[in-house]
C-alpha positions as CSV (number, residue, x, y, z in Angstrom):
1,M,-17.7,6.1,-18.5
2,T,-15.6,4.3,-20.8
3,K,-12.6,5.8,-19.8
4,Y,-13.4,4.8,-16.1
5,I,-14.0,2.0,-16.5
6,I,-10.6,1.2,-18.8
7,Q,-8.3,2.9,-15.7
8,I,-10.7,0.5,-13.6
9,L,-9.5,-2.5,-15.6
10,L,-5.3,-1.3,-16.2
11,S,-5.3,-0.6,-12.3
12,V,-6.8,-4.2,-11.5
13,I,-4.2,-5.7,-14.0
14,F,-1.4,-3.8,-12.5
15,L,-2.5,-4.9,-9.3
16,A,-2.8,-8.9,-10.0
17,I,1.0,-8.5,-11.8
18,S,2.6,-6.6,-9.2
19,S,0.7,-9.0,-6.1
20,I,1.8,-12.1,-7.8
21,A,5.5,-10.8,-8.5
22,S,6.0,-9.8,-5.1
23,W,4.3,-12.9,-3.0
24,Y,7.2,-15.1,-5.5
25,E,9.9,-12.6,-4.6
26,G,8.4,-13.3,-1.0
27,S,8.7,-16.9,-1.5
28,E,12.6,-16.6,-0.6
29,I,11.8,-15.8,3.2
30,L,12.0,-19.8,3.1
31,E,15.3,-19.9,2.3
32,D,16.4,-17.1,4.9
33,H,15.9,-18.8,8.2
34,W,17.7,-15.8,9.8
35,E,14.7,-13.8,8.6
36,W,11.8,-15.9,10.8
37,E,12.1,-14.0,13.6
38,N,12.2,-10.2,12.5
39,T,9.8,-10.6,9.3
40,A,7.4,-13.5,9.7
41,H,5.2,-11.2,11.8
42,F,1.4,-13.4,10.4
43,S,3.7,-16.6,11.5
44,H,4.1,-15.7,15.0
45,M,0.3,-14.4,15.7
46,F,-1.4,-17.2,13.8
47,N,1.6,-20.3,14.9
48,G,2.9,-19.0,17.8
49,E,7.3,-19.8,17.6
50,V,8.0,-20.4,13.7
51,T,10.4,-23.7,13.5
52,N,9.9,-24.7,10.4
53,T,8.9,-23.7,6.4
54,N,4.9,-25.1,7.4
55,D,4.9,-22.4,9.7
56,I,5.7,-19.5,7.7
57,S,2.0,-17.8,6.3
58,Q,1.7,-17.0,3.0
59,L,1.1,-13.0,4.0
60,D,4.8,-12.9,5.2
61,Y,5.4,-13.4,1.3
62,F,4.1,-9.9,1.0
63,V,6.2,-8.7,4.4
64,Y,9.1,-9.8,3.2
65,S,9.3,-8.9,-0.2
66,A,8.5,-5.2,0.6
67,K,11.3,-5.1,2.8
68,I,14.0,-6.8,0.7
69,K,12.5,-6.0,-2.6
70,P,10.3,-3.3,-2.9
71,T,10.0,-3.2,-6.6
72,F,6.7,-5.2,-6.8
73,P,5.0,-3.9,-3.1
74,F,5.6,-0.7,-4.7
75,I,3.7,-1.1,-7.7
76,M,1.2,-2.9,-6.1
77,I,0.1,0.0,-3.3
78,I,0.2,2.4,-5.9
79,S,-2.1,0.6,-8.2
80,L,-4.1,-0.1,-5.6
81,L,-4.3,3.6,-4.5
82,Y,-5.0,4.7,-7.6
83,L,-7.7,1.8,-8.0
84,I,-9.5,3.7,-4.2
85,I,-9.2,7.2,-5.8
86,L,-10.9,5.8,-9.1
87,I,-13.7,4.3,-7.2
88,G,-14.1,7.2,-4.6
89,K,-14.1,9.6,-7.2
90,I,-16.9,7.4,-9.2
91,V,-19.1,7.2,-5.8
92,L,-18.4,9.9,-4.8
93,R,-19.4,12.5,-7.8
94,N,-19.9,15.4,-5.8
95,K,-16.3,17.3,-5.0
96,H,-17.4,17.7,-1.2
97,G,-17.9,14.3,-0.6
98,F,-14.6,13.2,-2.8
99,N,-12.8,16.6,-0.8
100,I,-13.8,14.6,2.7
101,F,-13.0,10.7,1.3
102,L,-9.5,12.8,0.2
103,T,-9.3,14.4,3.4
104,I,-10.0,10.8,5.5
105,L,-7.6,9.0,2.9
106,G,-4.9,11.0,3.2
107,C,-4.9,11.0,7.2
108,L,-5.2,7.0,7.0
109,L,-1.9,7.0,4.9
110,L,0.1,9.4,6.8
111,L,0.0,6.9,9.9
112,P,1.8,4.2,7.9
113,C,4.7,6.5,7.9
114,L,4.5,6.5,11.9
115,F,5.4,2.4,12.3
116,L,8.2,2.5,9.3
117,F,10.2,5.8,10.0
118,N,13.1,4.2,11.9
119,S,13.1,1.3,9.1
120,P,16.2,0.2,8.6
121,T,15.4,-1.5,5.4
122,T,14.8,-0.1,2.1
123,G,11.5,-1.1,1.6
124,G,10.7,0.5,4.8
125,K,12.6,3.9,3.6
126,V,10.6,3.2,0.4
127,F,7.6,3.1,1.8
128,T,7.7,5.2,4.3
129,L,7.8,7.7,1.5
130,T,5.5,6.5,-0.5
131,F,2.8,6.7,2.2
132,G,3.7,10.1,3.4
133,L,3.6,11.7,-0.4
134,T,0.5,10.4,-1.5
135,G,-1.2,11.2,1.8
136,L,0.6,14.7,1.9
137,M,-0.8,14.8,-1.8
138,C,-4.2,13.7,-1.2
139,L,-4.6,16.5,1.7
140,L,-3.0,19.1,-0.4
141,F,-5.1,18.1,-3.0
142,S,-8.0,18.6,-1.0
143,L,-7.6,21.2,0.5
144,G,-6.7,23.4,-2.8
145,S,-10.3,22.5,-3.6
146,Y,-12.0,23.2,-0.8
147,L,-9.9,26.5,-0.9
148,K,-11.0,27.1,-4.3
149,K,-14.3,26.4,-3.5
150,L,-14.5,29.8,-0.6
151,K,-12.4,31.6,-3.4
152,D,-15.3,30.8,-5.4
């Protein structure tokens, strides 16, 4: 159990640091007025038209960071996925339940690929690849474990 606690703590630390760094980098949206129309999706949803910096939502900082500077958002997503899978492994102790969990997670991770597939930005391409590969890895691991169980 100690090895899981250490992994959870490290994952949470990476998640926290990368989230703060993403939020900080994303604050550059306040100076990029030309990006407000295409990037401030949450602000448009909450406030309608964005006319000044006070209308920008904090959530749009993360969208901007993921779109323009995807390094820290990438680390944030990977550490969050690792944390989710680790908690799933701890909670679902039997292999059958964990395989179902991985199958559902894999399918859910493939969904964002549909929305980001034709993205012209670097961040869109990075996240299409990230979600696609991690989704496929979850599905393949689950399938491999299922086939191994059938073989035994």
